[in-house]
C-alpha positions as CSV (number, residue, x, y, z in Angstrom):
1,M,0.0,0.0,0.0
2,Q,1.3,3.5,-0.9
3,I,2.4,5.6,2.0
4,T,0.5,8.9,1.9
5,K,1.1,10.2,5.4
6,L,4.3,10.7,7.4
7,N,3.1,8.8,10.4
8,Q,2.7,5.8,8.1
9,L,6.5,5.8,7.7
10,I,6.8,4.8,11.3
11,E,4.4,1.9,10.9
12,E,6.2,0.8,7.8
13,V,9.6,0.8,9.5
14,K,8.3,-1.0,12.6
15,N,7.9,-4.1,10.3
16,K,11.6,-4.1,9.3
17,P,14.7,-5.1,11.1
18,N,16.2,-2.4,13.3
19,K,19.0,-0.3,11.8
20,R,21.6,1.4,14.0
21,L,21.7,5.2,14.1
22,V,24.9,7.0,15.0
23,A,24.2,10.6,16.2
24,A,27.0,13.2,16.0
25,F,27.0,15.5,19.1
26,P,23.3,15.0,20.2
27,N,23.6,17.1,23.3
28,D,20.2,18.8,22.8
29,A,16.8,17.9,24.1
30,H,15.1,17.8,20.6
31,S,17.6,15.3,19.2
32,I,17.6,13.0,22.2
33,E,13.8,13.2,22.4
34,A,13.5,12.1,18.8
35,I,16.1,9.4,19.1
36,N,14.5,8.1,22.4
37,E,11.1,7.9,20.8
38,A,12.5,6.1,17.7
39,V,14.1,3.6,20.1
40,E,10.9,3.2,22.1
41,L,8.9,2.6,19.0
42,G,11.3,-0.1,17.9
43,L,12.5,1.7,14.8
44,I,16.3,1.8,15.5
45,D,19.1,1.1,17.9
46,A,21.2,4.2,18.8
47,T,24.7,5.2,19.4
48,L,25.2,8.8,20.8
49,V,28.6,10.3,20.2
50,G,28.7,13.5,22.3
51,D,29.1,15.1,25.7
52,E,28.1,12.2,28.1
53,Q,27.4,14.5,31.0
54,K,25.0,16.7,28.9
55,I,23.3,13.7,27.4
56,K,22.8,12.1,30.8
57,A,21.4,15.5,32.2
58,V,18.8,15.6,29.4
59,C,17.8,12.0,29.9
60,E,17.5,12.5,33.7
61,K,15.4,15.7,33.1
62,Y,12.9,13.9,30.8
63,N,13.1,10.5,32.5
64,Y,14.6,8.7,29.5
65,D,16.1,5.3,30.1
66,I,19.7,6.0,29.3
67,S,20.6,2.3,29.2
68,K,18.8,2.1,25.8
69,F,21.6,4.0,24.2
70,E,25.2,3.3,23.6
71,I,27.1,6.5,24.6
72,I,30.5,7.4,23.4
73,N,31.9,10.4,25.2
74,E,33.3,13.2,23.0
75,T,33.0,16.8,24.2
76,V,34.3,18.5,21.0
77,D,31.7,18.8,18.2
78,T,34.1,18.3,15.3
79,K,35.7,15.2,16.9
80,S,32.2,13.9,17.6
81,A,31.3,14.1,13.9
82,T,34.6,12.5,12.9
83,K,34.1,9.6,15.3
84,A,30.4,9.1,14.2
85,V,31.6,8.9,10.6
86,E,34.3,6.5,11.6
87,L,31.7,4.2,13.3
88,I,29.7,4.2,10.1
89,N,32.7,3.3,8.0
90,S,33.7,0.5,10.3
91,G,30.2,-1.1,9.9
92,K,28.9,-0.1,13.3
93,G,26.1,2.1,12.1
94,D,23.5,2.3,9.2
95,I,22.3,5.9,9.6
96,L,24.2,9.1,10.5
97,M,22.3,11.9,12.3
98,K,23.3,15.5,13.0
99,G,22.8,16.7,16.6
100,L,23.9,20.1,18.1
101,I,26.6,20.7,15.6
102,S,26.7,23.3,12.8
103,T,25.9,22.1,9.3
104,D,29.3,23.0,7.9
105,K,31.2,21.0,10.5
106,Y,28.8,18.0,10.1
107,M,29.1,18.1,6.3
108,R,32.9,18.5,6.5
109,A,33.1,15.1,8.2
110,I,30.9,13.5,5.6
111,L,32.8,15.0,2.7
112,N,36.3,14.3,4.1
113,K,38.2,12.8,1.1
114,Q,40.2,10.3,3.1
115,N,37.7,9.2,5.8
116,G,34.3,10.5,4.8
117,L,31.2,8.9,3.5
118,V,31.0,10.0,-0.1
119,P,31.9,7.5,-2.8
120,P,34.3,8.6,-5.7
121,K,32.4,11.0,-8.0
122,G,29.4,10.8,-5.6
123,I,26.8,13.5,-5.7
124,L,25.1,14.5,-2.4
125,T,21.6,16.0,-2.4
126,H,19.0,16.9,0.2
127,I,15.7,14.9,-0.2
128,T,12.6,16.1,1.7
129,I,9.3,14.3,2.1
130,L,6.7,16.8,2.7
131,E,3.1,16.4,4.0
132,N,1.0,19.5,3.1
133,P,-2.6,19.4,4.4
134,N,-3.7,21.0,1.1
135,Y,-2.2,18.2,-1.1
136,H,-3.7,14.8,-1.5
137,K,-0.5,12.8,-0.9
138,L,3.2,13.2,0.1
139,L,5.6,15.2,-2.0
140,V,9.2,14.2,-2.4
141,V,11.3,17.2,-3.3
142,S,14.9,18.2,-3.9
143,D,17.2,20.1,-3.7
144,V,16.4,22.6,-0.9
145,A,19.7,22.7,1.1
146,I,22.9,21.5,-0.6
147,I,23.4,22.1,-4.3
148,P,23.1,25.8,-5.2
149,V,22.6,25.4,-9.0
150,P,22.6,21.8,-10.1
151,D,23.9,21.1,-13.6
152,L,22.4,18.5,-15.8
153,K,24.5,15.6,-14.5
154,Q,23.5,16.6,-10.9
155,K,19.9,16.8,-11.9
156,I,20.0,13.3,-13.3
157,A,21.4,12.0,-10.0
158,I,18.8,14.0,-8.0
159,T,16.0,12.6,-10.2
160,N,17.2,9.1,-9.5
161,Y,17.4,9.8,-5.8
162,L,13.8,11.2,-5.9
163,V,12.6,8.1,-7.7
164,K,14.3,5.7,-5.3
165,T,12.9,7.6,-2.3
166,A,9.4,7.6,-3.8
167,K,9.6,3.9,-4.5
168,S,10.4,3.3,-0.8
169,L,6.9,4.8,-0.2
170,N,5.5,1.9,-2.2
171,I,4.9,4.2,-5.3
172,E,5.3,1.7,-8.2
173,K,6.1,4.3,-10.9
174,P,6.7,7.8,-9.4
175,K,5.6,10.8,-11.2
176,V,8.4,13.4,-11.4
177,A,7.8,17.0,-12.3
178,I,10.8,19.0,-13.4
179,I,10.0,22.5,-12.2
180,A,10.7,25.7,-14.1
181,A,8.9,29.1,-14.4
182,T,6.9,27.9,-17.5
183,E,5.9,24.7,-19.3
184,Q,7.3,26.2,-22.5
185,V,10.9,25.3,-23.6
186,S,13.0,28.4,-24.0
187,L,16.6,28.6,-24.9
188,A,16.9,31.7,-22.7
189,M,15.9,29.6,-19.6
190,P,18.3,26.7,-19.0
191,A,16.0,25.2,-16.5
192,T,13.5,24.5,-19.3
193,T,16.0,23.0,-21.6
194,D,17.4,20.7,-18.8
195,A,13.8,19.7,-18.0
196,A,13.1,18.8,-21.6
197,L,16.2,16.6,-21.7
198,L,15.3,14.9,-18.4
199,S,11.8,14.3,-19.7
200,K,13.1,12.7,-22.9
201,M,15.6,10.6,-20.9
202,G,12.7,9.2,-18.8
203,E,10.7,8.6,-21.9
204,R,13.5,6.5,-23.4
205,G,14.3,4.6,-20.2
206,Q,17.6,6.3,-19.5
207,I,16.1,7.2,-16.1
208,K,14.2,4.1,-15.2
209,D,10.9,3.3,-13.3
210,A,9.4,6.8,-13.4
211,L,7.2,9.1,-15.4
212,I,9.1,12.3,-15.9
213,E,7.6,15.5,-17.2
214,G,9.2,18.9,-17.7
215,P,9.4,21.7,-17.9
216,L,6.4,22.3,-15.6
217,A,5.5,25.4,-13.7
218,L,4.7,24.6,-10.1
219,D,0.9,25.2,-10.5
220,L,0.8,22.6,-13.4
221,A,2.8,20.1,-11.3
222,I,0.4,20.0,-8.3
223,D,-2.9,21.6,-9.3
224,M,-5.3,19.7,-11.6
225,E,-7.5,22.8,-12.1
226,S,-4.6,24.7,-13.6
227,V,-3.8,21.7,-15.8
228,N,-7.4,21.6,-17.1
229,L,-7.5,25.4,-17.7
230,K,-4.4,25.2,-19.7
231,G,-5.4,22.1,-21.6
232,L,-2.2,20.3,-20.9
233,K,-2.1,16.5,-21.6
234,S,0.2,14.8,-19.1
235,E,0.4,11.8,-16.9
236,V,2.4,13.8,-14.3
237,A,0.8,17.3,-14.3
238,G,-1.6,18.0,-11.4
239,N,-0.6,14.7,-9.6
240,A,3.2,14.8,-9.1
241,D,4.8,12.6,-6.5
242,C,8.2,14.3,-6.9
243,L,9.4,17.8,-7.6
244,L,12.9,18.6,-8.9
245,F,13.8,22.3,-8.4
246,P,16.1,24.2,-10.8
247,N,18.1,25.8,-8.0
248,I,18.4,26.1,-4.2
249,E,16.5,29.3,-3.9
250,T,13.3,27.9,-5.4
251,G,13.6,24.7,-3.5
252,N,14.3,26.4,-0.2
253,V,11.6,29.0,-0.5
254,F,9.1,26.3,-1.4
255,Y,10.2,24.3,1.7
256,K,9.9,27.2,4.1
257,T,6.6,28.4,2.6
258,N,5.2,25.0,3.2
259,T,6.5,24.6,6.7
260,K,5.9,28.1,8.0
261,L,2.7,29.2,6.2
262,A,1.0,25.9,5.4
263,K,2.1,24.1,8.5
264,A,3.4,21.2,6.5
265,E,5.2,18.3,8.3
266,V,8.5,17.1,6.9
267,G,11.1,14.4,7.1
268,A,14.4,14.8,5.3
269,I,17.7,13.0,4.6
270,V,20.9,13.6,2.6
271,A,21.2,11.0,-0.2
272,G,24.3,10.0,-2.1
273,A,26.5,9.1,0.8
274,K,27.3,5.5,1.8
275,V,24.4,5.7,4.3
276,P,21.4,8.0,4.7
277,C,22.5,11.1,6.6
278,I,20.0,13.2,8.6
279,L,20.6,16.9,8.3
280,S,17.9,18.4,10.4
281,S,18.3,22.0,11.5
282,R,19.2,22.5,15.1
283,G,15.9,24.3,15.5
284,D,13.8,21.5,14.0
285,S,11.2,19.9,16.2
286,A,11.5,16.5,17.7
287,Q,8.7,15.4,15.4
288,T,10.5,16.4,12.3
289,K,13.6,14.6,13.5
290,L,11.6,11.5,14.3
291,Y,10.1,11.5,10.7
292,S,13.6,12.0,9.4
293,I,14.8,9.0,11.4
294,A,12.0,6.9,10.0
295,L,12.7,8.0,6.5
296,A,16.4,7.2,6.8
297,S,15.5,3.8,8.3
298,L,13.2,3.1,5.4
299,V,15.7,3.9,2.6
300,S,18.7,2.5,4.4
């Protein structure tokens, strides 16, 4: 059955063998709350690499059973991230999670050329699953956080990650909308020409197991009334499962408009590393972090 709500992710993961999450510097209450709930629900096992005293203080304050976690004491944030990546590389973890450490330091550990998690010629991208109360199903979107202006090669990789993630939601043949400002191909707008190429690659099976349509303006991707008014014939338009954005500005504004104005719920991971990496903001809610843990477990 297709997963159409984020809370269904949790039920889906409960039926699978536990993966081990390794958290880098999880000294904050939100991270520990999300990890504790994920352990309580039977979604994961957890290793916390951080300041042991602070972790214990949070657990005591909220009455969490600290014996459920493996704790590795490391009081320096950068060393914590390096150690967490080292555990993943040695086979002692299946998911990496960011705690109370800045994004640049966390990503530096992942991207380290000698000891990081990115395969040769690997492309990292940020994948978000978004539940908007005004849309009839989940949306899988990218990139809103990592690649500023993806070139065609990166867009091909992102499209494949979107398809893989959507298929983990039991969507047999995901519908991918390649977003631009218009549905018309214009040589003056590279986003439209890239979209047309991606669409043709999907049509010819160079990108497999998906229906790919582009360029599509956002209204045509997600609003059937707009599709009917414009008379567009498409298997994707008005009913997209996945959205690929032309640059980080459009993706990031879409993400924040949904979460701040439409009160959408999200779960997100970084795809393209050896394991799924959770890149939640330090200000994200425990619920967002829990959904991200469930998503990482599902695609791991």
